[in-house]
N, C-alpha and C positions, 0 to 999 in steps of 0.2 A: 442487416443481420443475415447471416448465412443460414443454410439449411441445417447446419449443425447446432444452431441455437446461439444464445448470447454467450459472449466471451467472459462475462462477469455477472454474478448474480446481484440482485438488489442489496442483499445483506453484505456481500463483499464490497460493493461500491460504497455503501454507508460506512462500513468499517474503515475503509481507506480514507474517506473524507474526514471522519472523526480523528483518525490518527494524524493526518496531515494538519488538521486544525490544532492539534496538541503539539505538533512538531513542525512549525512553519519554516524552519531553517533547512528542511529537507527538500525545499523547492529546487527546481532545475537550475535556476540562475543565482541561487544563494551560494556564494563561494567562500565566504569567510570561515576560517577555522580558528577556534580559540582554544585556550587551555581546557575549557570545559566541554567543547564540542570539536573533537578531533575527527580526522577522516575515518579513523578506526571506529569511533563511536557512531558516526553517520552510517557506516557500513553495517554495524551491529543493529541499528534501528531499522534499516531496510530489511535485514534478514528477519528481524522480529515480526514486522508486518507481513512479510511474505509467508512466514510460517503460519501466522494467524489466519491469513486469507486462504491458504491451501488447506487448512483444517476444516474450512467450511465446505470443501468439496467443490466439484465443478458446478457451473451454472446449469440450471434446469430449464428447458424450454417449456413454456406454458402451452396448454392445448389451444 
């Protein structure tokens, strides 16, 4: 951990884990694209989680 503090807060980490559990096909090595899960839909989901995580604000270093 750098002097700037953690790169991700506990809340953000937990949110990302929960999101990935709900959407396992967003994994790095999952390459199948189907009529229901298009590349555009994957991009939309990544944008959705990025927005949610950014709304939580930056990670805060504990004293």
